[in-house]
N, CA, C and O atoms as a printed pandas DataFrame, in Angstrom:
     atom_number atom_name residue_name chain_id  residue_number  x_coord  y_coord  z_coord
0              1         N          UNK        A               1   33.072   12.810   20.724
1              2        CA          UNK        A               1   34.245   12.777   21.557
2              3         C          UNK        A               1   34.608   11.321   21.806
3              4         O          UNK        A               1   33.728   10.472   21.945
4              5         N          UNK        A               2   35.883   11.035   21.863
5              6        CA          UNK        A               2   36.377    9.674   22.066
6              7         C          UNK        A               2   36.715    9.437   23.536
7              8         O          UNK        A               2   37.147   10.350   24.241
8              9         N          UNK        A               3   36.515    8.207   23.984
9             10        CA          UNK        A               3   36.877    7.821   25.344
10            11         C          UNK        A               3   38.402    7.862   25.484
11            12         O          UNK        A               3   39.106    7.257   24.675
12            13         N          UNK        A               4   38.922    8.561   26.490
13            14        CA          UNK        A               4   40.368    8.611   26.670
14            15         C          UNK        A               4   40.965    7.272   27.101
15            16         O          UNK        A               4   42.177    7.079   27.006
16            17         N          UNK        A               5   40.140    6.361   27.566
17            18        CA          UNK        A               5   40.629    5.055   28.021
18            19         C          UNK        A               5   40.781    4.084   26.859
19            20         O          UNK        A               5   41.852    3.511   26.659
20            21         N          UNK        A               6   39.692    3.898   26.078
21            22        CA          UNK        A               6   39.721    2.866   25.041
22            23         C          UNK        A               6   39.399    3.376   23.635
23            24         O          UNK        A               6   39.396    2.586   22.691
24            25         N          UNK        A               7   39.131    4.667   23.471
25            26        CA          UNK        A               7   38.905    5.238   22.146
26            27         C          UNK        A               7   37.500    5.055   21.599
27            28         O          UNK        A               7   37.241    5.455   20.464
28            29         N          UNK        A               8   36.590    4.474   22.348
29            30        CA          UNK        A               8   35.203    4.285   21.917
30            31         C          UNK        A               8   34.500    5.637   21.894
31            32         O          UNK        A               8   34.834    6.527   22.676
32            33         N          UNK        A               9   33.527    5.792   20.997
33            34        CA          UNK        A               9   32.745    7.022   20.923
34            35         C          UNK        A               9   31.910    7.161   22.199
35            36         O          UNK        A               9   31.162    6.251   22.557
36            37         N          UNK        A              10   32.041    8.310   22.886
37            38        CA          UNK        A              10   31.276    8.546   24.108
38            39         C          UNK        A              10   29.811    8.788   23.782
39            40         O          UNK        A              10   29.485    9.311   22.716
40            41         N          UNK        A              11   28.932    8.410   24.695
41            42        CA          UNK        A              11   27.496    8.602   24.572
42            43         C          UNK        A              11   27.092    9.681   25.565
43            44         O          UNK        A              11   27.566    9.692   26.700
44            45         N          UNK        A              12   26.215   10.590   25.140
45            46        CA          UNK        A              12   25.713   11.637   26.026
46            47         C          UNK        A              12   24.306   11.258   26.457
47            48         O          UNK        A              12   23.467   10.896   25.632
48            49         N          UNK        A              13   24.058   11.344   27.755
49            50        CA          UNK        A              13   22.740   11.048   28.297
50            51         C          UNK        A              13   22.373   12.111   29.323
51            52         O          UNK        A              13   23.248   12.736   29.922
52            53         N          UNK        A              14   21.087   12.309   29.519
53            54        CA          UNK        A              14   20.598   13.276   30.499
54            55         C          UNK        A              14   20.103   12.515   31.711
55            56         O          UNK        A              14   19.201   11.683   31.611
56            57         N          UNK        A              15   20.702   12.804   32.862
57            58        CA          UNK        A              15   20.300   12.176   34.125
58            59         C          UNK        A              15   19.971   13.262   35.119
59            60         O          UNK        A              15   20.848   14.017   35.540
60            61         N          UNK        A              16   18.712   13.343   35.494
61            62        CA          UNK        A              16   18.250   14.333   36.481
62            63         C          UNK        A              16   18.626   15.750   36.070
63            64         O          UNK        A              16   19.007   16.564   36.911
64            65         N          UNK        A              17   18.520   16.045   34.783
65            66        CA          UNK        A              17   18.803   17.383   34.284
66            67         C          UNK        A              17   20.274   17.691   34.092
67            68         O          UNK        A              17   20.629   18.842   33.840
68            69         N          UNK        A              18   21.145   16.687   34.203
69            70        CA          UNK        A              18   22.581   16.881   34.030
70            71         C          UNK        A              18   23.034   16.021   32.855
71            72         O          UNK        A              18   22.778   14.818   32.822
72            73         N          UNK        A              19   23.711   16.648   31.888
73            74        CA          UNK        A              19   24.247   15.889   30.752
74            75         C          UNK        A              19   25.522   15.187   31.175
75            76         O          UNK        A              19   26.448   15.814   31.690
76            77         N          UNK        A              20   25.562   13.891   30.956
77            78        CA          UNK        A              20   26.708   13.070   31.344
78            79         C          UNK        A              20   27.245   12.383   30.102
79            80         O          UNK        A              20   26.489   11.806   29.321
80            81         N          UNK        A              21   28.565   12.451   29.924
81            82        CA          UNK        A              21   29.230   11.711   28.854
82            83         C          UNK        A              21   29.761   10.420   29.459
83            84         O          UNK        A              21   30.458   10.442   30.473
84            85         N          UNK        A              22   29.424    9.285   28.826
85            86        CA          UNK        A              22   29.941    8.017   29.342
86            87         C          UNK        A              22   30.334    7.106   28.200
87            88         O          UNK        A              22   29.857    7.237   27.073
88            89         N          UNK        A              23   31.228    6.170   28.528
89            90        CA          UNK        A              23   31.707    5.200   27.549
90            91         C          UNK        A              23   30.907    3.919   27.719
91            92         O          UNK        A              23   30.913    3.334   28.802
92            93         N          UNK        A              24   30.219    3.468   26.675
93            94        CA          UNK        A              24   29.442    2.233   26.801
94            95         C          UNK        A              24   30.337    0.988   26.909
95            96         O          UNK        A              24   29.878   -0.072   27.335
96            97         N          UNK        A              25   31.594    1.117   26.530
97            98        CA          UNK        A              25   32.514   -0.020   26.571
98            99         C          UNK        A              25   33.113   -0.210   27.966
99           100         O          UNK        A              25   32.945   -1.267   28.574
100          101         N          UNK        A              26   33.813    0.813   28.478
101          102        CA          UNK        A              26   34.473    0.682   29.783
102          103         C          UNK        A              26   33.640    1.268   30.917
103          104         O          UNK        A              26   34.000    1.121   32.085
104          105         N          UNK        A              27   32.522    1.938   30.586
105          106        CA          UNK        A              27   31.588    2.550   31.532
106          107         C          UNK        A              27   32.207    3.698   32.326
107          108         O          UNK        A              27   31.741    4.020   33.419
108          109         N          UNK        A              28   33.253    4.314   31.780
109          110        CA          UNK        A              28   33.827    5.507   32.383
110          111         C          UNK        A              28   32.862    6.675   32.211
111          112         O          UNK        A              28   32.118    6.726   31.231
112          113         N          UNK        A              29   32.871    7.612   33.153
113          114        CA          UNK        A              29   31.967    8.753   33.136
114          115         C          UNK        A              29   32.798   10.025   33.149
115          116         O          UNK        A              29   33.737   10.155   33.935
116          117         N          UNK        A              30   32.444   10.975   32.264
117          118        CA          UNK        A              30   33.132   12.258   32.201
118          119         C          UNK        A              30   32.104   13.363   32.333
119          120         O          UNK        A              30   31.044   13.333   31.708
120          121         N          UNK        A              31   32.449   14.353   33.173
121          122        CA          UNK        A              31   31.553   15.475   33.434
122          123         C          UNK        A              31   32.207   16.760   32.949
123          124         O          UNK        A              31   33.421   16.935   33.063
124          125         N          UNK        A              32   31.388   17.659   32.407
125          126        CA          UNK        A              32   31.868   18.967   32.006
126          127         C          UNK        A              32   31.866   19.883   33.226
127          128         O          UNK        A              32   31.358   19.527   34.289
128          129         N          UNK        A              33   32.440   21.060   33.051
129          130        CA          UNK        A              33   32.521   22.029   34.145
130          131         C          UNK        A              33   31.129   22.310   34.719
131          132         O          UNK        A              33   30.183   22.571   33.976
132          133         N          UNK        A              34   31.018   22.255   36.033
133          134        CA          UNK        A              34   29.771   22.579   36.718
134          135         C          UNK        A              34   28.808   21.413   36.872
135          136         O          UNK        A              34   27.876   21.495   37.671
136          137         N          UNK        A              35   29.005   20.335   36.133
137          138        CA          UNK        A              35   28.062   19.217   36.211
138          139         C          UNK        A              35   28.164   18.474   37.541
139          140         O          UNK        A              35   27.149   18.027   38.074
140          141         N          UNK        A              36   29.353   18.337   38.074
141          142        CA          UNK        A              36   29.509   17.684   39.369
142          143         C          UNK        A              36   28.823   18.508   40.454
143          144         O          UNK        A              36   28.199   17.949   41.356
144          145         N          UNK        A              37   28.936   19.837   40.372
145          146        CA          UNK        A              37   28.263   20.703   41.347
146          147         C          UNK        A              37   26.748   20.513   41.282
147          148         O          UNK        A              37   26.085   20.468   42.318
148          149         N          UNK        A              38   26.196   20.402   40.070
149          150        CA          UNK        A              38   24.754   20.173   39.921
150          151         C          UNK        A              38   24.346   18.841   40.545
151          152         O          UNK        A              38   23.314   18.750   41.210
152          153         N          UNK        A              39   25.158   17.813   40.329
153          154        CA          UNK        A              39   24.853   16.489   40.885
154          155         C          UNK        A              39   24.868   16.544   42.407
155          156         O          UNK        A              39   23.994   15.972   43.058
156          157         N          UNK        A              40   25.856   17.230   42.976
157          158        CA          UNK        A              40   25.955   17.326   44.430
158          159         C          UNK        A              40   24.766   18.098   44.995
159          160         O          UNK        A              40   24.203   17.699   46.015
160          161         N          UNK        A              41   24.374   19.200   44.345
161          162        CA          UNK        A              41   23.221   19.980   44.803
162          163         C          UNK        A              41   21.955   19.132   44.795
163          164         O          UNK        A              41   21.178   19.159   45.749
164          165         N          UNK        A              42   21.752   18.384   43.723
165          166        CA          UNK        A              42   20.557   17.544   43.625
166          167         C          UNK        A              42   20.600   16.405   44.642
167          168         O          UNK        A              42   19.565   16.017   45.183
168          169         N          UNK        A              43   21.785   15.875   44.901
169          170        CA          UNK        A              43   21.917   14.790   45.876
170          171         C          UNK        A              43   21.595   15.291   47.273
171          172         O          UNK        A              43   20.952   14.583   48.048
172          173         N          UNK        A              44   22.033   16.504   47.609
173          174        CA          UNK        A              44   21.730   17.062   48.926
174          175         C          UNK        A              44   20.230   17.310   49.081
175          176         O          UNK        A              44   19.670   17.084   50.154
176          177         N          UNK        A              45   19.583   17.772   48.017
177          178        CA          UNK        A              45   18.142   18.022   48.075
178          179         C          UNK        A              45   17.369   16.697   48.155
179          180         O          UNK        A              45   16.294   16.640   48.753
180          181         N          UNK        A              46   17.908   15.654   47.564
181          182        CA          UNK        A              46   17.261   14.347   47.498
182          183         C          UNK        A              46   17.453   13.538   48.776
183          184         O          UNK        A              46   16.639   12.670   49.091
184          185         N          UNK        A              47   18.539   13.823   49.519
185          186        CA          UNK        A              47   18.867   13.044   50.717
186          187         C          UNK        A              47   17.754   13.171   51.747
187          188         O          UNK        A              47   17.164   14.238   51.916
188          189         N          UNK        A              48   17.482   12.087   52.418
189          190        CA          UNK        A              48   16.439   12.095   53.442
190          191         C          UNK        A              48   16.940   12.841   54.677
191          192         O          UNK        A              48   18.124   12.767   55.008
192          193         N          UNK        A              49   16.048   13.556   55.361
193          194        CA          UNK        A              49   16.473   14.269   56.568
194          195         C          UNK        A              49   16.833   13.272   57.663
195          196         O          UNK        A              49   16.340   12.144   57.658
196          197         N          UNK        A              50   17.684   13.674   58.599
197          198        CA          UNK        A              50   18.056   12.755   59.681
198          199         C          UNK        A              50   16.838   12.415   60.527
199          200         O          UNK        A              50   15.935   13.239   60.669
200          201         N          UNK        A              51   16.801   11.220   61.088
201          202        CA          UNK        A              51   15.650   10.824   61.902
202          203         C          UNK        A              51   15.559   11.674   63.161
203          204         O          UNK        A              51   16.564   12.145   63.694
204          205         N          UNK        A              52   14.325   11.856   63.618
205          206        CA          UNK        A              52   14.095   12.609   64.848
206          207         C          UNK        A              52   14.621   11.808   66.029
207          208         O          UNK        A              52   14.570   10.578   66.012
208          209         N          UNK        A              53   15.123   12.485   67.049
209          210        CA          UNK        A              53   15.621   11.739   68.217
210          211         C          UNK        A              53   14.479   10.975   68.873
211          212         O          UNK        A              53   13.353   11.469   68.934
212          213         N          UNK        A              54   14.761    9.792   69.355
213          214        CA          UNK        A              54   13.706    8.987   69.979
214          215         C          UNK        A              54   13.216    9.629   71.272
215          216         O          UNK        A              54   13.982   10.259   72.001
216          217         N          UNK        A              55   11.926    9.455   71.538
217          218        CA          UNK        A              55   11.349   10.040   72.741
218          219         C          UNK        A              55   11.609    9.166   73.966
219          220         O          UNK        A              55   11.583    9.652   75.097
220          221         N          UNK        A              56   11.859    7.878   73.738
221          222        CA          UNK        A              56   12.154    6.967   74.833
222          223         C          UNK        A              56   13.547    6.395   74.630
223          224         O          UNK        A              56   14.022    6.298   73.499
224          225         N          UNK        A              57   14.199    6.017   75.714
225          226        CA          UNK        A              57   15.535    5.433   75.553
226          227         C          UNK        A              57   15.465    4.172   74.702
227          228         O          UNK        A              57   14.546    3.361   74.825
228          229         N          UNK        A              58   16.464    4.032   73.835
229          230        CA          UNK        A              58   16.488    2.865   72.959
230          231         C          UNK        A              58   17.115    1.680   73.670
231          232         O          UNK        A              58   18.025    1.823   74.487
232          233         N          UNK        A              59   16.611    0.533   73.339
233          234        CA          UNK        A              59   17.140   -0.703   73.882
234          235         C          UNK        A              59   18.260   -1.160   72.962
235          236         O          UNK        A              59   18.137   -1.089   71.739
236          237         N          UNK        A              60   19.328   -1.620   73.541
237          238        CA          UNK        A              60   20.446   -2.122   72.750
238          239         C          UNK        A              60   19.966   -3.298   71.905
239          240         O          UNK        A              60   19.238   -4.168   72.384
240          241         N          UNK        A              61   20.384   -3.308   70.647
241          242        CA          UNK        A              61   19.975   -4.379   69.737
242          243         C          UNK        A              61   21.110   -5.378   69.588
243          244         O          UNK        A              61   21.815   -5.392   68.579
244          245         N          UNK        A              62   21.273   -6.193   70.585
245          246        CA          UNK        A              62   22.281   -7.243   70.498
246          247         C          UNK        A              62   21.766   -8.354   69.598
247          248         O          UNK        A              62   20.566   -8.626   69.560
248          249         N          UNK        A              63   22.649   -8.977   68.894
249          250        CA          UNK        A              63   22.271  -10.052   67.992
250          251         C          UNK        A              63   22.640  -11.380   68.638
251          252         O          UNK        A              63   23.807  -11.770   68.680
252          253         N          UNK        A              64   21.607  -12.072   69.145
253          254        CA          UNK        A              64   21.842  -13.372   69.746
254          255         C          UNK        A              64   22.076  -14.425   68.672
255          256         O          UNK        A              64   22.825  -15.381   68.875
256          257         N          UNK        A              65   21.435  -14.240   67.542
257          258        CA          UNK        A              65   21.520  -15.196   66.449
258          259         C          UNK        A              65   22.330  -14.570   65.318
259          260         O          UNK        A              65   21.956  -13.500   64.837
260          261         N          UNK        A              66   23.428  -15.191   64.871
261          262        CA          UNK        A              66   24.247  -14.599   63.802
262          263         C          UNK        A              66   23.466  -14.357   62.512
263          264         O          UNK        A              66   23.844  -13.490   61.725
264          265         N          UNK        A              67   22.383  -15.105   62.278
265          266        CA          UNK        A              67   21.589  -14.890   61.067
266          267         C          UNK        A              67   20.922  -13.522   61.094
267          268         O          UNK        A              67   20.729  -12.916   60.039
268          269         N          UNK        A              68   20.563  -13.019   62.276
269          270        CA          UNK        A              68   19.962  -11.692   62.383
270          271         C          UNK        A              68   20.970  -10.629   61.966
271          272         O          UNK        A              68   20.606   -9.671   61.284
272          273         N          UNK        A              69   22.230  -10.784   62.364
273          274        CA          UNK        A              69   23.252   -9.825   62.001
274          275         C          UNK        A              69   23.452   -9.831   60.486
275          276         O          UNK        A              69   23.556   -8.763   59.884
276          277         N          UNK        A              70   23.506  -10.990   59.864
277          278        CA          UNK        A              70   23.647  -11.088   58.410
278          279         C          UNK        A              70   22.496  -10.402   57.711
279          280         O          UNK        A              70   22.697   -9.721   56.705
280          281         N          UNK        A              71   21.278  -10.575   58.234
281          282        CA          UNK        A              71   20.096   -9.983   57.610
282          283         C          UNK        A              71   20.213   -8.464   57.575
283          284         O          UNK        A              71   19.915   -7.856   56.547
284          285         N          UNK        A              72   20.635   -7.841   58.660
285          286        CA          UNK        A              72   20.732   -6.387   58.729
286          287         C          UNK        A              72   21.925   -5.866   57.945
287          288         O          UNK        A              72   21.872   -4.752   57.425
288          289         N          UNK        A              73   22.984   -6.626   57.847
289          290        CA          UNK        A              73   24.181   -6.179   57.147
290          291         C          UNK        A              73   23.927   -6.030   55.653
291          292         O          UNK        A              73   24.544   -5.174   55.019
292          293         N          UNK        A              74   23.052   -6.820   55.078
293          294        CA          UNK        A              74   22.830   -6.808   53.638
294          295         C          UNK        A              74   21.808   -5.796   53.160
295          296         O          UNK        A              74   21.580   -5.702   51.954
296          297         N          UNK        A              75   21.175   -5.027   54.054
297          298        CA          UNK        A              75   20.128   -4.091   53.634
298          299         C          UNK        A              75   20.723   -2.920   52.889
299          300         O          UNK        A              75   21.809   -2.447   53.224
300          301         N          UNK        A              76   20.002   -2.442   51.861
301          302        CA          UNK        A              76   20.429   -1.292   51.075
302          303         C          UNK        A              76   20.108   -0.008   51.822
303          304         O          UNK        A              76   19.037    0.123   52.414
304          305         N          UNK        A              77   21.037    0.938   51.792
305          306        CA          UNK        A              77   20.832    2.209   52.475
306          307         C          UNK        A              77   20.172    3.195   51.530
307          308         O          UNK        A              77   20.390    3.149   50.319
308          309         N          UNK        A              78   19.360    4.094   52.090
309          310        CA          UNK        A              78   18.737    5.158   51.322
310          311         C          UNK        A              78   19.545    6.421   51.497
311          312         O          UNK        A              78   20.424    6.486   52.356
312          313         N          UNK        A              79   19.258    7.424   50.692
313          314        CA          UNK        A              79   19.918    8.716   50.864
314          315         C          UNK        A              79   20.716    9.091   49.639
315          316         O          UNK        A              79   20.338    8.759   48.516
316          317         N          UNK        A              80   21.826    9.787   49.853
317          318        CA          UNK        A              80   22.618   10.308   48.759
318          319         C          UNK        A              80   23.120    9.191   47.845
319          320         O          UNK        A              80   23.161    9.366   46.627
320          321         N          UNK        A              81   23.496    8.062   48.407
321          322        CA          UNK        A              81   23.983    6.961   47.601
322          323         C          UNK        A              81   22.963    6.508   46.582
323          324         O          UNK        A              81   23.337    6.149   45.466
324          325         N          UNK        A              82   21.703    6.511   46.922
325          326        CA          UNK        A              82   20.684    6.044   45.990
326          327         C          UNK        A              82   20.501    7.031   44.842
327          328         O          UNK        A              82   20.276    6.601   43.710
328          329         N          UNK        A              83   20.588    8.333   45.088
329          330        CA          UNK        A              83   20.483    9.292   43.997
330          331         C          UNK        A              83   21.665    9.164   43.061
331          332         O          UNK        A              83   21.488    9.139   41.843
332          333         N          UNK        A              84   22.859    9.082   43.605
333          334        CA          UNK        A              84   24.034    8.947   42.751
334          335         C          UNK        A              84   23.966    7.630   41.990
335          336         O          UNK        A              84   24.368    7.557   40.829
336          337         N          UNK        A              85   23.459    6.592   42.644
337          338        CA          UNK        A              85   23.281    5.332   41.940
338          339         C          UNK        A              85   22.283    5.450   40.806
339          340         O          UNK        A              85   22.478    4.849   39.750
340          341         N          UNK        A              86   21.208    6.218   41.006
341          342        CA          UNK        A              86   20.232    6.439   39.951
342          343         C          UNK        A              86   20.842    7.212   38.791
343          344         O          UNK        A              86   20.570    6.904   37.630
344          345         N          UNK        A              87   21.662    8.209   39.091
345          346        CA          UNK        A              87   22.259    9.036   38.039
346          347         C          UNK        A              87   23.236    8.226   37.213
347          348         O          UNK        A              87   23.230    8.314   35.985
348          349         N          UNK        A              88   24.081    7.433   37.870
349          350        CA          UNK        A              88   25.142    6.728   37.155
350          351         C          UNK        A              88   24.781    5.304   36.773
351          352         O          UNK        A              88   25.656    4.554   36.338
352          353         N          UNK        A              89   23.538    4.910   36.917
353          354        CA          UNK        A              89   23.127    3.564   36.544
354          355         C          UNK        A              89   22.704    3.572   35.081
355          356         O          UNK        A              89   21.591    3.989   34.760
356          357         N          UNK        A              90   23.567    3.122   34.207
357          358        CA          UNK        A              90   23.280    3.126   32.749
358          359         C          UNK        A              90   22.765    1.771   32.328
359          360         O          UNK        A              90   22.466    1.563   31.152
């Protein structure tokens, strides 16, 4: 099958049990019927459960030093985004 964007031959790969067609040139991704549903189901199963409510009141985390705010802003989040990133990371 040819890429509808640039005409390059699409490559088929298996990611987490789902066959994905992608273009190695433009990195476009095409899914067949039902494949998106499979990805969503697996992402929901992979997502981490919400944290338990704290037993003690939480203290506000004010940032006195702007470097502390920068440090927390750059952290990678876990959960559904990481599974989708794993699936679509070619």
